C-alpha positions as CSV (number, residue, x, y, z in Angstrom):
1,X,71.4,93.5,188.3
2,X,70.8,96.3,185.7
3,X,72.3,93.4,183.2
4,X,69.8,91.1,184.6
5,X,67.1,93.7,183.7
6,X,68.1,94.4,180.5
7,X,68.5,90.9,179.5
8,X,64.7,90.2,180.5
9,X,63.2,92.5,178.7
10,X,65.5,92.4,175.3
11,X,66.9,89.6,174.5
12,X,68.8,90.5,171.1
13,X,69.5,93.8,171.1
14,X,72.1,93.3,174.3
15,X,73.4,90.3,173.6
16,X,74.5,91.0,170.0
17,X,76.3,94.2,171.8
18,X,77.7,91.7,174.3
19,X,79.0,89.2,171.7
20,X,80.7,92.2,169.9
21,X,82.6,93.5,172.6
22,X,83.8,90.1,172.9
23,X,84.8,89.7,169.3
24,X,87.0,92.7,169.9
25,X,88.6,92.1,173.2
26,X,87.2,95.1,174.9
27,X,84.9,92.3,177.3
28,X,86.6,91.7,180.7
29,X,86.8,88.2,182.3
30,X,84.9,89.7,185.3
31,X,82.2,91.3,183.3
32,X,81.8,88.1,181.3
33,X,80.9,86.0,184.1
34,X,78.9,88.5,185.3
35,X,76.7,88.9,182.4
36,X,77.1,84.5,181.7
37,X,76.1,84.0,185.3
38,X,72.8,86.2,184.7
39,X,72.1,84.3,181.7
40,X,72.0,81.0,183.5
41,X,70.1,82.8,186.3
42,X,67.8,84.0,183.9
43,X,67.5,80.4,181.9
44,X,69.3,81.4,179.1
45,X,71.7,78.9,179.3
46,X,72.2,78.8,175.3
47,X,72.9,82.6,175.2
48,X,75.4,81.7,178.2
49,X,77.3,78.9,176.5
50,X,77.3,81.3,172.9
51,X,78.8,83.8,175.3
52,X,81.5,82.1,176.7
53,X,82.3,80.5,173.2
54,X,83.1,83.6,171.2
55,X,85.0,85.1,174.0
56,X,87.4,82.4,174.4
57,X,87.5,82.1,170.4
58,X,88.7,86.0,170.8
59,X,90.9,86.6,173.8
60,X,93.2,83.1,173.5
61,X,95.9,85.2,174.7
62,X,94.3,85.9,178.3
63,X,96.3,85.1,181.2
64,X,93.2,83.5,183.0
65,X,91.7,81.9,179.7
66,X,91.4,78.3,181.3
67,X,88.9,79.6,184.1
68,X,86.6,81.0,181.1
69,X,86.8,77.4,179.7
70,X,86.0,75.9,182.9
71,X,82.5,78.0,183.5
72,X,82.2,77.1,180.1
73,X,82.0,73.5,180.5
74,X,79.9,74.3,183.9
75,X,77.4,75.6,181.6
76,X,77.3,73.0,178.5
77,X,76.8,70.3,181.4
78,X,73.9,72.3,182.4
79,X,72.7,72.2,179.1
80,X,73.4,68.3,178.6
81,X,75.9,68.9,176.7
82,X,78.5,66.2,178.2
83,X,80.6,65.7,175.4
84,X,81.2,69.8,174.8
85,X,81.8,69.9,178.6
86,X,84.3,67.5,178.6
87,X,86.4,69.2,175.6
88,X,86.0,72.4,177.4
89,X,87.9,70.6,180.6
90,X,90.4,69.1,178.6
91,X,91.1,72.6,176.8
92,X,91.1,74.2,180.4
93,X,93.4,71.6,181.5
94,X,95.6,72.0,178.5
95,X,96.5,75.2,179.6
96,X,96.4,74.8,183.4
97,X,97.3,71.3,184.1
98,X,97.3,71.4,187.8
99,X,93.7,73.1,188.0
100,X,92.4,71.1,190.3
101,X,88.3,72.0,190.1
102,X,88.3,70.7,186.7
103,X,90.0,67.7,187.1
104,X,87.5,66.7,189.6
105,X,84.6,68.0,187.2
106,X,86.3,66.1,184.4
107,X,86.6,62.6,186.3
108,X,82.7,63.0,187.1
109,X,81.8,63.4,183.6
110,X,83.4,60.3,182.4
111,X,82.1,58.3,185.7
112,X,78.7,59.8,184.7
113,X,79.4,58.2,180.9
114,X,80.6,55.1,182.3
115,X,84.2,55.4,182.2
116,X,84.7,54.6,185.4
117,X,88.5,53.9,184.4
118,X,89.3,56.9,182.9
119,X,87.5,58.9,185.2
120,X,90.2,57.2,188.0
121,X,93.2,57.4,185.8
122,X,91.7,61.9,185.1
123,X,92.3,61.6,189.2
124,X,94.8,60.1,189.7
125,X,97.1,61.9,187.0
126,X,96.3,65.4,189.6
127,X,97.4,63.4,192.2
128,X,100.7,62.4,191.1
129,X,101.4,65.5,190.2
130,X,100.7,67.0,193.3
131,X,102.9,65.1,195.8
132,X,104.3,67.8,196.9
133,X,101.2,70.2,197.5
134,X,100.6,73.8,198.4
135,X,97.5,74.5,201.1
136,X,95.3,76.0,198.1
137,X,95.4,72.6,196.7
138,X,94.9,70.2,199.5
139,X,91.3,69.9,199.2
140,X,91.1,69.3,195.7
141,X,94.0,66.7,196.3
142,X,91.7,64.9,199.4
143,X,88.3,65.0,197.5
144,X,90.1,62.9,194.3
145,X,91.5,60.9,196.7
146,X,88.0,60.2,197.8
147,X,86.7,60.2,194.5
148,X,89.4,57.4,193.1
149,X,88.3,55.4,196.6
150,X,84.4,55.5,195.8
151,X,85.0,54.7,192.5
152,X,87.1,51.5,193.1
153,X,84.9,50.3,195.9
154,X,82.2,49.9,193.7
155,X,84.0,48.4,191.1
156,X,85.2,46.2,193.4
157,X,88.9,46.8,193.9
158,X,88.9,46.8,197.6
159,X,92.7,47.2,197.4
160,X,93.4,49.6,195.6
161,X,90.1,51.6,197.0
162,X,91.8,51.1,200.7
163,X,95.2,52.5,199.5
164,X,93.6,55.7,197.8
165,X,91.2,56.1,200.6
166,X,94.4,55.5,203.3
167,X,96.1,58.5,202.1
168,X,93.2,60.9,201.8
169,X,93.3,59.8,205.7
170,X,96.8,60.8,205.7
171,X,96.4,64.0,204.1
172,X,93.3,65.2,206.7
173,X,92.6,63.0,209.6
174,X,90.7,65.6,211.1
175,X,88.1,64.9,207.6
176,X,86.1,61.8,207.9
177,X,84.5,61.1,205.3
178,X,87.6,58.8,204.0
179,X,88.1,57.9,207.1
180,X,84.2,56.0,207.2
181,X,84.8,54.3,204.2
182,X,88.0,53.1,204.9
183,X,86.9,51.4,208.0
184,X,84.1,50.0,206.3
185,X,86.2,48.6,203.9
186,X,88.8,47.0,206.0
187,X,85.5,44.8,208.2
188,X,84.0,43.7,205.2
189,X,87.6,42.5,203.6
190,X,87.9,41.1,206.9
191,X,91.2,42.7,208.0
192,X,92.0,42.4,211.5
193,X,93.0,44.3,213.2
194,X,90.4,46.9,211.9
195,X,91.9,49.7,212.6
196,X,95.6,50.2,212.1
197,X,97.3,53.6,213.0
198,X,100.3,55.6,211.8
199,X,102.6,57.9,212.8
200,X,100.0,60.6,211.0
201,X,96.8,59.0,211.6
202,X,96.1,57.9,215.3
203,X,93.5,55.1,216.8
204,X,91.3,58.1,217.7
205,X,91.0,59.8,214.9
206,X,89.9,56.2,212.8
207,X,87.2,55.9,215.6
208,X,86.1,59.4,215.1
209,X,85.7,58.4,211.6
210,X,83.5,55.9,212.0
211,X,79.9,55.4,211.1
212,X,77.7,54.3,213.8
213,X,76.3,50.9,211.6
214,X,80.0,50.4,212.0
215,X,80.8,50.9,214.6
216,X,78.2,48.3,215.7
217,X,80.1,45.4,214.1
218,X,83.1,46.3,216.0
219,X,82.3,46.7,219.2
220,X,78.8,45.7,221.8
221,X,79.0,49.1,223.9
222,X,75.3,50.6,223.5
223,X,76.9,53.8,225.2
224,X,79.1,54.5,223.3
225,X,76.5,53.6,219.9
226,X,74.1,56.3,221.4
227,X,76.9,58.4,222.0
228,X,78.4,57.9,218.1
229,X,74.7,58.6,217.0
230,X,74.4,61.5,218.5
231,X,77.9,63.1,217.4
232,X,77.1,61.6,214.2
233,X,73.7,63.4,213.5
234,X,75.3,66.7,214.5
235,X,78.0,66.3,211.9
236,X,75.2,65.2,209.3
237,X,72.2,67.2,209.5
238,X,73.3,70.5,212.3
239,X,70.9,72.6,212.5
240,X,68.9,73.3,209.8
241,X,67.4,76.6,208.9
242,X,64.0,76.3,209.9
243,X,63.3,80.1,209.1
244,X,61.4,80.0,206.1
245,X,59.7,76.2,207.1
246,X,56.1,76.3,207.8
247,X,54.6,73.1,209.7
248,X,51.1,72.5,210.1
249,X,49.5,72.1,213.8
250,X,48.8,68.8,215.5
251,X,45.2,67.4,214.2
252,X,43.5,66.4,216.5
253,X,42.2,62.8,215.2
254,X,41.5,60.9,218.5
255,X,37.8,59.8,219.0
256,X,36.9,61.4,215.6
257,X,37.0,58.4,213.1
258,X,39.2,59.9,210.9
259,X,42.6,57.8,209.3
260,X,45.3,58.1,211.2
261,X,48.2,59.2,208.2
262,X,51.6,57.2,208.4
263,X,54.5,57.6,206.3
264,X,57.2,55.3,206.0
265,X,60.4,56.9,204.3
266,X,63.3,54.8,203.0
267,X,65.7,54.1,200.0
268,X,65.1,50.2,200.9
269,X,61.3,50.0,199.3
270,X,62.4,47.9,197.2
271,X,64.3,44.2,196.7
272,X,66.3,44.8,199.9
273,X,66.1,42.5,203.3
274,X,63.6,45.8,204.2
275,X,61.6,45.5,201.4
276,X,60.8,41.9,201.9
277,X,60.4,42.3,205.9
278,X,58.0,45.1,205.5
279,X,55.9,44.3,202.3
280,X,53.3,42.0,203.6
281,X,53.2,44.4,206.8
282,X,51.9,47.5,204.5
283,X,49.2,44.9,202.6
284,X,48.1,43.8,205.8
285,X,47.5,47.1,207.5
286,X,43.9,48.5,208.4
287,X,43.0,51.0,206.1
288,X,39.8,52.1,208.0
289,X,42.3,53.0,210.9
290,X,45.5,54.1,208.9
291,X,46.1,56.0,205.6
292,X,49.6,54.9,204.7
293,X,52.5,56.5,202.4
294,X,55.3,55.9,201.4
295,X,58.6,57.7,200.7
296,X,61.0,56.2,198.7
297,X,63.9,58.1,198.6
298,X,66.6,55.3,196.9
299,X,67.7,54.2,193.6
300,X,65.2,53.8,190.3
301,X,64.7,50.3,190.2
302,X,62.4,49.3,187.3
303,X,61.0,46.2,187.0
304,X,61.4,45.5,190.7
305,X,58.7,43.1,191.6
306,X,58.9,44.0,195.4
307,X,58.7,48.1,194.8
308,X,55.5,47.3,192.9
309,X,54.0,44.9,195.5
310,X,54.4,47.9,197.6
311,X,53.2,50.4,195.3
312,X,50.0,48.2,195.0
313,X,49.9,48.3,198.8
314,X,50.0,51.6,200.0
315,X,47.5,54.7,199.6
316,X,50.2,57.0,198.2
317,X,53.2,56.2,197.1
318,X,56.0,59.0,196.3
319,X,59.7,59.0,195.1
320,X,61.5,61.7,196.5
321,X,64.9,60.7,195.7
322,X,65.4,63.7,193.2
323,X,64.3,66.0,195.2
324,X,66.3,68.4,198.1
325,X,65.6,67.2,201.6
326,X,63.2,70.5,202.0
327,X,61.5,70.3,199.2
328,X,60.6,66.8,200.4
329,X,60.0,67.5,203.7
330,X,57.4,70.3,202.4
331,X,55.5,67.6,200.8
332,X,55.2,65.5,203.7
333,X,54.0,68.6,205.4
334,X,50.9,69.4,202.4
335,X,50.2,65.3,202.9
336,X,49.4,65.9,206.8
337,X,51.4,63.1,207.7
338,X,50.7,62.6,211.6
339,X,53.4,59.7,212.1
340,X,56.6,59.6,210.0
341,X,59.0,56.9,209.7
342,X,62.2,56.6,209.3
343,X,63.1,53.2,208.0
344,X,66.7,53.8,207.3
345,X,68.2,55.5,209.9
346,X,72.6,56.0,209.3
347,X,72.3,53.3,206.2
348,X,73.0,53.7,202.8
349,X,70.9,56.6,201.0
350,X,69.3,57.9,204.2
351,X,67.8,61.0,204.4
352,X,68.2,62.2,207.6
353,X,68.0,65.9,207.2
354,X,64.4,65.4,206.4
355,X,63.6,64.4,209.9
356,X,65.8,67.0,211.6
357,X,62.6,69.6,209.6
358,X,60.0,67.8,211.7
359,X,57.4,67.4,208.4
360,X,55.3,65.5,211.0
361,X,54.2,65.8,214.8
362,X,55.3,62.6,215.4
363,X,59.0,61.0,214.0
364,X,59.7,56.9,214.7
365,X,62.9,54.9,214.1
366,X,61.7,51.3,213.1
367,X,62.9,48.6,211.0
368,X,65.9,49.6,209.5
369,X,68.5,50.7,211.5
370,X,69.8,48.5,214.8
371,X,70.1,51.1,217.3
372,X,69.1,54.8,218.7
373,X,69.3,57.6,216.7
374,X,70.9,59.7,219.0
375,X,68.7,62.7,217.6
376,X,67.0,65.8,218.9
377,X,63.8,65.1,216.7
378,X,63.4,61.1,216.9
379,X,61.2,61.1,219.5
380,X,60.2,56.8,219.3
381,X,61.7,53.9,219.0
382,X,60.0,50.4,218.2
383,X,61.7,47.5,219.4
384,X,60.6,44.1,221.2
385,X,60.9,43.1,225.0
386,X,64.4,40.9,224.2
387,X,66.0,43.9,222.2
388,X,65.4,46.1,224.7
389,X,64.6,45.1,227.8
390,X,63.0,47.8,230.4
391,X,66.6,47.7,232.2
392,X,68.2,48.8,228.8
393,X,66.1,51.8,228.1
394,X,69.0,53.6,229.0
395,X,70.8,53.1,226.2
396,X,68.1,54.7,223.6
397,X,67.2,58.4,223.2
398,X,64.1,57.7,222.4
399,X,61.0,56.4,223.8
400,X,61.2,52.6,223.1
401,X,57.4,51.1,222.4
402,X,57.6,47.3,221.9
403,X,55.5,44.9,219.2
404,X,56.0,40.9,219.7
405,X,59.3,40.8,217.3
406,X,61.1,43.1,215.4
407,X,61.6,41.4,212.4
408,X,58.5,41.5,210.1
409,X,58.7,38.3,208.0
410,X,57.0,38.3,204.2
411,X,55.1,34.7,204.4
412,X,54.4,35.1,200.6
413,X,58.2,35.3,199.4
414,X,59.0,33.0,196.7
415,X,61.0,29.8,197.2
416,X,62.6,27.8,194.7
417,X,62.9,23.8,194.6
418,X,65.9,22.9,197.5
419,X,69.0,21.5,195.5
420,X,71.2,18.9,196.8
421,X,74.0,19.0,198.9
422,X,75.7,18.3,195.7
423,X,74.4,20.9,193.9
424,X,75.1,23.6,196.4
425,X,78.6,22.0,196.8
426,X,78.6,20.9,200.0
427,X,79.6,17.5,201.0
428,X,76.5,15.4,201.5
429,X,78.1,13.3,204.8
430,X,79.7,16.5,206.7
431,X,77.9,18.5,209.6
432,X,77.7,21.6,208.2
433,X,77.7,24.5,210.2
434,X,76.6,28.0,208.5
435,X,76.9,31.6,208.6
436,X,75.3,33.9,205.7
437,X,75.6,37.3,207.7
438,X,77.6,39.6,205.5
439,X,81.9,39.9,205.5
440,X,81.6,42.7,208.0
441,X,79.9,41.1,210.8
442,X,83.1,38.3,211.0
443,X,85.8,40.0,213.6
444,X,88.6,37.9,214.8
445,X,86.7,37.1,217.9
446,X,84.0,35.4,216.4
447,X,86.2,33.6,214.1
448,X,88.6,32.2,216.3
449,X,85.2,30.7,218.4
450,X,84.2,29.1,214.9
451,X,87.9,27.5,214.4
452,X,87.5,26.5,217.9
453,X,83.9,24.8,216.8
454,X,86.0,23.0,213.4
455,X,88.9,21.9,215.7
456,X,86.7,20.1,218.0
457,X,84.4,18.6,215.6
458,X,86.7,16.9,212.6
459,X,84.0,16.0,210.3
460,X,82.3,19.4,210.5
461,X,82.9,22.1,207.7
462,X,82.0,26.1,207.8
463,X,79.7,27.3,205.1
464,X,79.6,30.9,204.5
465,X,78.0,33.6,201.8
466,X,81.3,34.0,199.4
467,X,82.8,37.9,199.5
468,X,85.5,38.8,196.8
469,X,88.1,36.2,195.7
470,X,91.0,37.9,198.6
471,X,88.7,37.9,200.9
472,X,87.8,34.1,201.0
473,X,91.2,33.4,200.7
474,X,92.1,35.7,203.5
475,X,89.8,33.8,205.6
476,X,91.1,30.3,204.6
477,X,94.7,31.5,205.5
478,X,93.3,32.2,208.9
479,X,91.3,29.0,209.6
480,X,94.7,27.4,208.4
481,X,96.7,29.1,211.1
482,X,94.3,28.3,213.3
483,X,95.1,24.2,212.9
484,X,92.0,24.0,210.6
485,X,92.6,22.7,206.6
486,X,91.0,25.0,204.4
487,X,88.8,23.2,202.8
488,X,86.4,23.3,205.2
489,X,85.2,26.7,204.6
490,X,83.4,26.5,201.8
491,X,82.1,29.9,200.4
492,X,78.7,30.0,198.9
493,X,78.4,31.8,195.7
494,X,76.0,34.7,194.7
495,X,72.0,33.6,194.2
496,X,69.4,35.5,193.7
497,X,66.6,35.3,197.0
498,X,64.2,32.5,195.9
499,X,67.4,29.8,195.2
500,X,69.4,31.2,197.8
501,X,66.2,30.5,200.6
502,X,66.2,27.0,199.0
503,X,69.5,26.3,199.8
504,X,69.4,27.5,203.9
505,X,68.2,24.3,205.2
506,X,71.0,22.5,203.7
507,X,72.8,23.2,206.7
508,X,72.9,21.5,209.9
509,X,73.7,24.4,212.0
510,X,73.6,28.4,211.8
511,X,76.6,29.7,213.5
512,X,75.8,33.5,214.4
513,X,77.9,36.6,214.9
514,X,78.8,38.9,217.3
515,X,78.6,41.8,218.3
516,X,76.6,42.2,215.0
517,X,74.3,39.3,214.8
518,X,71.8,38.0,211.9
519,X,68.8,39.9,211.3
520,X,66.6,39.1,208.4
521,X,69.2,36.5,207.6
522,X,68.2,35.1,211.1
523,X,64.2,35.1,210.2
524,X,65.5,33.6,206.9
525,X,67.4,30.6,208.1
526,X,64.5,29.9,210.5
527,X,61.7,30.0,208.1
528,X,63.6,27.4,206.3
529,X,63.8,25.4,209.1
530,X,67.7,25.4,210.1
531,X,68.3,26.2,214.1
532,X,70.5,29.4,215.4
533,X,72.9,29.4,217.9
534,X,73.4,32.9,219.1
535,X,75.3,35.1,221.4
536,X,73.0,37.7,223.2
537,X,74.9,41.0,224.1
538,X,73.7,44.4,225.0
539,X,73.3,46.4,222.3
540,X,70.7,46.2,219.6
541,X,72.3,44.4,217.1
542,X,73.8,42.1,219.0
543,X,70.5,41.1,220.9
544,X,68.3,40.9,217.8
545,X,69.1,37.8,216.7
546,X,68.1,36.0,220.2
547,X,65.0,38.1,219.5
548,X,64.1,36.0,216.2
549,X,65.0,33.0,218.2
550,X,62.9,33.6,220.9
551,X,59.8,34.8,218.4
552,X,60.3,31.2,216.8
553,X,59.9,29.2,220.0
554,X,63.4,28.2,220.9
555,X,65.1,30.3,222.8
556,X,67.6,27.9,224.3
557,X,69.5,28.2,221.4
558,X,70.7,31.6,223.1
559,X,73.9,31.2,224.6
560,X,74.8,33.6,227.5
561,X,78.8,33.5,227.2
562,X,81.4,33.0,224.5
563,X,82.5,29.8,226.3
564,X,78.8,28.5,226.3
565,X,78.7,29.7,222.6
566,X,81.1,27.4,221.4
567,X,80.2,24.5,224.1
568,X,76.3,24.5,222.5
569,X,77.5,24.2,218.5
570,X,80.3,21.5,219.2
571,X,77.6,19.8,221.6
572,X,74.6,19.6,218.3
573,X,77.4,18.7,216.5
574,X,78.0,15.3,218.8
575,X,74.1,14.8,219.5
576,X,72.5,15.1,216.4
577,X,69.2,13.9,218.1
578,X,69.0,17.0,220.2
579,X,69.2,18.9,217.0
580,X,66.6,17.0,215.4
581,X,64.4,17.6,218.3
582,X,64.9,21.8,217.5
583,X,64.4,20.9,213.9
584,X,61.1,19.6,214.6
585,X,59.9,22.2,217.1
586,X,60.6,25.0,214.4
587,X,58.5,23.2,211.8
588,X,55.8,21.9,214.2
589,X,55.8,25.3,215.3
590,X,56.2,27.4,211.7
591,X,53.0,29.1,210.8
592,X,51.9,29.6,214.8
593,X,54.9,31.5,216.1
594,X,55.1,34.7,217.1
595,X,57.5,35.4,214.3
596,X,55.0,34.8,211.3
597,X,52.2,36.3,213.0
598,X,52.2,38.9,210.7
599,X,48.3,40.3,210.9
600,X,49.0,40.7,215.0
601,X,52.4,42.8,214.2
602,X,50.2,45.1,211.7
603,X,47.3,45.1,214.0
604,X,50.3,46.1,216.8
605,X,51.9,48.7,215.2
606,X,48.9,50.6,214.4
607,X,47.7,50.6,217.9
608,X,51.6,52.1,218.8
609,X,50.9,54.6,215.9
610,X,47.8,56.0,217.6
611,X,49.0,56.2,220.8
612,X,52.1,58.2,219.7
613,X,49.1,59.8,218.4
614,X,47.3,60.6,221.6
615,X,50.4,61.5,223.4
616,X,51.2,64.1,220.9
617,X,47.0,65.2,221.5
618,X,47.9,65.5,225.1
619,X,51.3,67.3,225.0
620,X,52.9,64.4,226.0
621,X,55.9,64.0,223.3
622,X,58.4,62.4,224.7
623,X,61.9,64.9,224.4
624,X,64.9,62.7,223.4
625,X,67.2,62.4,226.3
626,X,71.0,63.5,225.2
627,X,72.5,64.6,228.2
628,X,75.9,64.0,228.7
629,X,76.9,62.5,225.7
630,X,79.5,64.0,225.1
631,X,80.6,62.9,228.1
632,X,79.7,59.1,227.3
633,X,81.7,59.2,224.1
634,X,85.0,60.0,225.7
635,X,84.7,57.5,227.8
636,X,83.5,55.2,225.0
637,X,86.6,55.8,223.3
638,X,88.8,54.7,226.3
639,X,86.5,51.8,226.8
640,X,86.9,50.3,223.1
641,X,90.6,51.0,223.5
642,X,90.6,47.8,225.8
643,X,89.6,45.9,223.4
644,X,87.2,43.8,225.3
645,X,85.4,41.3,223.5
646,X,82.8,40.3,225.8
647,X,81.6,41.4,229.0
648,X,78.4,41.4,231.1
649,X,75.9,44.0,232.3
650,X,77.2,44.7,235.5
651,X,81.2,44.6,234.8
652,X,80.0,47.1,231.6
653,X,78.0,49.2,233.9
654,X,80.5,49.5,236.4
655,X,83.8,50.3,234.4
656,X,81.5,53.1,233.1
657,X,80.6,54.4,236.2
658,X,84.1,54.4,237.3
659,X,85.1,56.8,234.4
660,X,82.3,58.9,234.9
661,X,82.9,59.8,238.7
662,X,86.5,60.4,237.5
663,X,85.0,62.8,235.2
664,X,82.8,64.8,237.8
665,X,85.8,64.8,240.1
666,X,87.1,66.9,237.4
667,X,83.7,68.9,236.3
668,X,80.5,68.4,237.8
669,X,78.4,66.3,235.3
670,X,74.7,67.4,235.7
671,X,72.3,64.6,236.5
672,X,71.2,62.6,233.0
673,X,68.7,59.5,232.9
674,X,71.5,56.7,232.3
675,X,73.6,56.0,234.3
676,X,74.7,59.3,236.2
677,X,72.3,59.7,238.5
678,X,74.1,60.5,241.5
679,X,72.0,63.0,243.4
680,X,75.1,65.1,244.7
681,X,75.7,65.4,241.2
């Protein structure tokens, strides 16, 4: 503290004195760190850097010289001198090659300079050097394996990324970060089964590491998904320190003619499925009723037409990507937001911790995430009557409010001129089944159904959105193993959105995935007049496509069982007239369907926002029901291990009730608002 005060009052004399002590080797390493830290804290980083440089130059015999180099590198990096920071880190590692944190920082610096190959090599050098590790080296080795996996995954080197992540998992199976990426990576590579245990890692540990979104692709189990979201939220957010956070009291606005302030918070307000979906909704909001704020937390998007359109549609745009959660929450409070809409959920770049501060009286889960947040601070969820019928509200911790269809569409999106089938790489005379869902949504059971359909329709092909070359080849090999020629799988290359939309209509029938069905992809297909057959399940993601089909006016395309799905898909290939009738119906009702009535959707959202406001003013804001979710999670892990592809609602609930009863025999369970309502409990 005295050192700090001295430097604050006189910036020349004390520094000169300290530099002289460093030159004459009279300044200990502990004093060096203390004084340099004080200089940094006072905003005098150049002086701190000069002190480190001088000390290093005249104390090269010190046994802990590498630590001085390391701290010097940190100060240089904070000054923006990346090149000098890299030099300092290399000098540090030359003295102490097994100093893990220096390897971490050097790799990150190289990565930030665009040298990802060198970054991976740097981390690998430490991993290889610490094959026989001590307890103190575990955390650094784990961190570098995770960095290697992350960078390799981003650069498309999926196999290498998977290998690095698996090493991290085996090192610390209890740490979920590597496992979360590993299971997601295997889904996107169509590696089945996704969960493969070893002598060192159990299936349960891999399941625990799954993110809620990955789990939704893995199983149609809404109770387990709710419990997973609950546990994920506790681990991700925990209990933030709210002691210094000032909220403003609820504002009485009903009947005052004041506008309601609604904030949409998302990383996807850009050229993204969510950005496309919300663009016209935001433009159509009644500005005499609601004042719209957009909080963007994604990567910078220069020249992004969709983002520019959204910026022009809202009353206030705030980029919060560079500020921390507490500062972002304080900004929302300062903006006096009444209703804050979480448009990310548990997706990439989500900022869930912001909502934990409860910066608005009402918090809503809508549009970006197909499921319950399982959090104590998300009070409402907006869905529709097909996705969440009344009897399925038990699968959600939020109070469910409904719109006509949960998938907004943008009627202004650009669509290119349609290509010919030949131009799109399709045979002109074949019956074309298609699925443009992401590869992560395709699982072994879903693919087996597709192969059964192709086997019964010899003149057909399956048109898929292309993935990595190895993934495409893996699916072709799986087709051959099912007795289907590899060339009957055709992979569409990536295309910009207008051209992708234009080619969709070339297909004859869209085959949906299960349990995670098409969302915006289904809306795109319907927009282009392409019929979809889907199999409806119990969870949000497994019912979404059916919602879109119903809103488009062709609910007869929703199948109730896997066998029904296969039969219906085959029947349409054999009866082209019936398929033509469906396509004609889609075209005839295109502009009058609920799917495209965006003005009505905007009005309905405003009604719901005002309903939430009224409930808040009356003290009726719902409290999320989180009872017994740890028990539901344990049961869910047992249910998943049974590998049930499809189960009707009655059998599903009976399975859970039987297991709940066994839990209750061991330790009585409190009554909850879901399945455990036994009055004797």
